[in-house]
C-alpha positions in Angstrom: 13.1 40.4 13.8 10.5 38.6 15.0 10.5 34.7 13.7 7.8 34.3 11.6 7.4 31.0 12.6 6.3 31.2 16.4 2.6 32.1 17.2 2.8 35.9 19.2 1.5 36.5 22.8 -2.0 38.6 21.1 -2.9 35.7 18.9 -2.3 32.8 21.6 -4.1 34.2 24.3 -6.5 36.0 21.6 -10.1 35.1 23.0 -12.5 36.8 20.3 -13.7 34.2 18.1 -11.6 34.5 15.1 -8.6 34.3 16.6 -9.9 30.9 17.9 -11.1 29.6 15.5 -7.8 29.9 13.5 -5.9 28.2 16.3 -9.0 25.0 16.7 -8.3 21.9 14.5 -10.1 20.9 12.2 -10.5 18.0 14.0 -11.9 19.3 17.3 -15.0 20.4 15.9 -15.8 17.7 13.2 -19.2 16.4 14.2 -19.2 12.9 15.8 -20.6 10.3 13.6 -21.5 6.9 16.1 -22.9 3.9 13.8 -24.8 1.6 16.3 -26.3 -0.4 13.0 -22.8 -1.0 11.6 -21.2 -1.8 15.2 -23.6 -4.2 15.7 -23.0 -5.6 12.5 -19.4 -6.3 13.0 -19.8 -7.3 16.3 -21.8 -10.1 15.1 -19.7 -10.8 12.9 -16.5 -11.1 15.1 -18.3 -13.3 17.2 -19.3 -15.6 14.3 -15.8 -15.5 13.3 -15.0 -16.5 16.6 -17.3 -19.2 17.0 -16.2 -20.9 14.0 -12.6 -21.1 15.3 -14.0 -22.3 18.5 -16.1 -25.1 17.0 -13.1 -26.0 14.6 -10.6 -26.2 17.4 -12.9 -28.6 19.8 -13.9 -31.0 16.3 -10.2 -31.4 15.3 -7.5 -34.2 16.5 -4.7 -31.6 16.5 -6.0 -28.4 17.6 -2.7 -26.8 17.4 -2.4 -27.5 13.9 -5.4 -25.8 12.6 -2.6 -22.5 13.2 -1.1 -23.1 9.9 -4.3 -23.4 8.0 -5.0 -20.3 6.2 -8.9 -20.0 7.0 -7.9 -20.1 10.5 -5.6 -17.2 10.2 -7.9 -15.0 8.4 -11.0 -16.0 10.3 -8.6 -14.6 13.0 -7.6 -11.6 12.0 -11.3 -10.4 10.6 -12.5 -11.3 14.6 -9.8 -9.2 15.7 -10.6 -6.4 13.2 -14.4 -6.7 13.0 -14.2 -6.4 16.9 -12.1 -3.0 16.3 -14.1 -1.4 13.7 -17.2 -2.1 15.9 -15.8 -0.3 18.8 -14.5 2.9 16.3 -18.1 3.0 14.9 -20.0 2.6 18.7 -17.8 5.3 19.3 -17.9 7.8 16.4 -13.8 7.1 15.6 -12.3 7.0 12.2 -12.9 3.8 10.4 -10.2 0.9 10.3 -8.0 1.4 6.8 -9.6 0.5 3.8 -5.9 -1.5 3.1 -6.7 -3.7 5.9 -10.6 -4.3 5.2 -10.2 -5.0 1.6 -7.1 -7.2 2.4 -9.2 -9.3 4.9 -12.2 -9.2 2.0 -9.9 -11.1 -0.4 -8.2 -13.4 2.4 -11.7 -14.6 3.3 -12.4 -15.5 0.0 -9.6 -17.5 -1.4 -10.9 -20.6 1.3 -14.2 -20.4 0.4 -12.8 -20.5 -3.5 -10.7 -23.8 -2.8 -13.7 -25.1 -0.6 -16.5 -25.3 -3.3 -14.5 -24.9 -6.5 -12.1 -27.4 -5.6 -13.4 -29.9 -3.7 -11.5 -32.8 -2.6 -8.3 -31.2 -3.5 -7.3 -31.1 0.4 -5.3 -27.7 0.4 -4.3 -26.0 3.6 -6.1 -22.9 2.9 -9.8 -25.0 4.1 -10.3 -26.6 7.3 -9.2 -30.7 7.4 -11.7 -32.7 6.2 -13.2 -35.5 8.4 -14.7 -38.8 6.6 -17.5 -39.2 9.2 -17.3 -35.3 10.6 -18.8 -34.6 14.0 -21.5 -31.9 15.0 -18.4 -29.4 15.7 -17.0 -30.6 12.1 -19.9 -30.3 10.2 -20.7 -26.2 11.7 -17.2 -24.8 11.7 -16.8 -24.9 7.9 -20.3 -23.6 7.2 -19.3 -20.7 9.3 -16.1 -20.0 7.9 -16.0 -21.1 4.7 -19.9 -19.2 3.8 -21.3 -16.8 6.5 -18.0 -14.5 7.5 -17.1 -14.1 3.8 -20.5 -13.4 3.2 -21.0 -11.1 5.8 -17.8 -9.7 5.1 -19.0 -8.8 1.9 -22.4 -7.5 3.4 -20.3 -5.2 5.4 -18.4 -4.3 2.6 -21.2 -3.4 0.2 -23.8 -2.0 2.4 -22.1 -0.2 6.0 -19.0 1.1 3.8 -18.5 3.8 1.7 -17.1 3.5 -2.1 -13.4 4.2 -3.6 -11.9 3.7 -0.9 -9.5 0.7 -2.4 -6.5 2.4 -4.3 -4.6 1.0 -7.3 -1.7 0.0 -5.3 -3.6 -2.3 -2.9 -3.8 -5.0 -6.1 -0.1 -5.9 -5.8 0.0 -5.2 -1.9 -2.9 -7.4 -0.8 -1.6 -10.7 -3.2 1.5 -10.8 -1.2 0.5 -13.0 1.7 -1.6 -15.6 0.1 1.3 -15.7 -2.4 3.9 -16.3 0.3 1.5 -18.9 2.0 1.0 -21.1 -1.2 4.6 -21.2 -1.5 5.0 -22.0 2.2 2.5 -25.2 1.6 4.2 -26.0 -1.6 7.5 -26.2 0.0 6.8 -27.5 3.3 3.6 -29.6 3.2 3.5 -31.6 6.5 4.2 -28.5 8.3 1.2 -26.6 6.8 -0.6 -29.6 7.6 -2.1 -30.4 4.6 -0.9 -32.7 1.4 0.9 -30.6 -0.9 -1.4 -29.3 -3.6 -1.6 -30.3 -7.5 -0.1 -28.1 -10.1 -3.5 -27.0 -11.1 -4.6 -26.0 -7.6 -1.6 -24.0 -7.1 -2.1 -22.6 -10.3 -5.3 -21.6 -9.4 -5.3 -20.2 -6.1 -2.0 -18.0 -7.3 -4.5 -16.7 -10.3 -7.5 -15.9 -7.5 -5.0 -14.4 -5.3 -3.9 -11.7 -8.0 -7.3 -11.4 -9.7 -9.7 -11.2 -6.5 -7.8 -7.9 -5.6 -8.5 -6.8 -9.0 -11.9 -7.3 -9.5 -12.4 -5.9 -6.1 -11.0 -2.7 -6.7 -12.7 -2.4 -10.1 -16.3 -2.6 -8.3 -15.3 -0.4 -5.5 -14.8 2.2 -7.9 -18.3 1.8 -9.8 -20.6 0.5 -7.6 -22.9 3.3 -5.6 -22.5 5.0 -1.7 -24.5 3.2 0.7 -27.0 4.9 3.0 -24.8 5.6 5.6 -26.6 7.4 8.1 -29.5 9.5 8.2 -28.3 12.9 9.6 -27.9 15.9 7.8 -23.9 16.7 8.0 -21.7 15.6 5.2 -20.5 11.9 6.4 -16.9 13.1 4.7 -15.8 16.4 5.8 -17.7 19.5 7.5 -19.8 21.2 4.6 -23.2 23.1 3.7 -26.3 21.2 5.3 -27.9 19.0 2.6 
C-alpha cells in the first residue's frame, strides 16, 4: 500500500500549472512590498539614537558607567532594532515583531517621564545631570529623552499597521523595567545614581505597568495608516482593491 504522506513521482515532477501551483509555497508568490520612506525614517531614527549616545559618552566624566543607565540601554536597543527594521522595509522583508517594537516604545517613554515628570529625582532611568552642562551634555538629553521617544511614537502611529499588539504583552513588557527598578533600589552605586525615593519608585513602577496597557488599548482603536500606494492587499494575497 502506498504511503499517503509521500509525494508521488507524478505530482513531484508535474509541469502543468495546477500541479505547480499546488507545490509552490505562498511565500514564493507573495508580492515583495518595499517601503523606502519607512526605511529612510527608521534609518534616521537609528542615527539620532546613536548620535545622542555618542554625545552622552563624550560629555560624561565616566563613560563606562553610562551603560548602566536605562535610557542608554533603551536607546541602544532602539538604534539596533531601527537599523534592522530599516533594512527589512527597504528589502521588502517581514517587519520586526510587534512584541519588540512595542516594548521599545514603552521603554523609551519611561526615561522621558522620569526626566520631565520627576525633575531633580536623579534616577538611574535618566542621564546624569551636570551642574554646568557642556554642549554635548545639553544636547544628549534632548535627543535621548525627547527626539527618539517622539520619533518612535511617530513610527508606530504613522508607519505601522494597527492591532499588532496582543494583550499578553501587557505583562511581558513591564518585566525588564521592574527588574531594573529593583536593581536600582538594591544596588544604587552599581546603577550609577542615588537610590530613588519611595514616591519616585512607586511612580516608575506604576508607569511601567500602565504604559503597556495604554499602548495596547490605543493600538486596538487607532485607524490604519496609509502604508503604501500599491493596489495589492498589504496583509496577504487577495483581490485587487
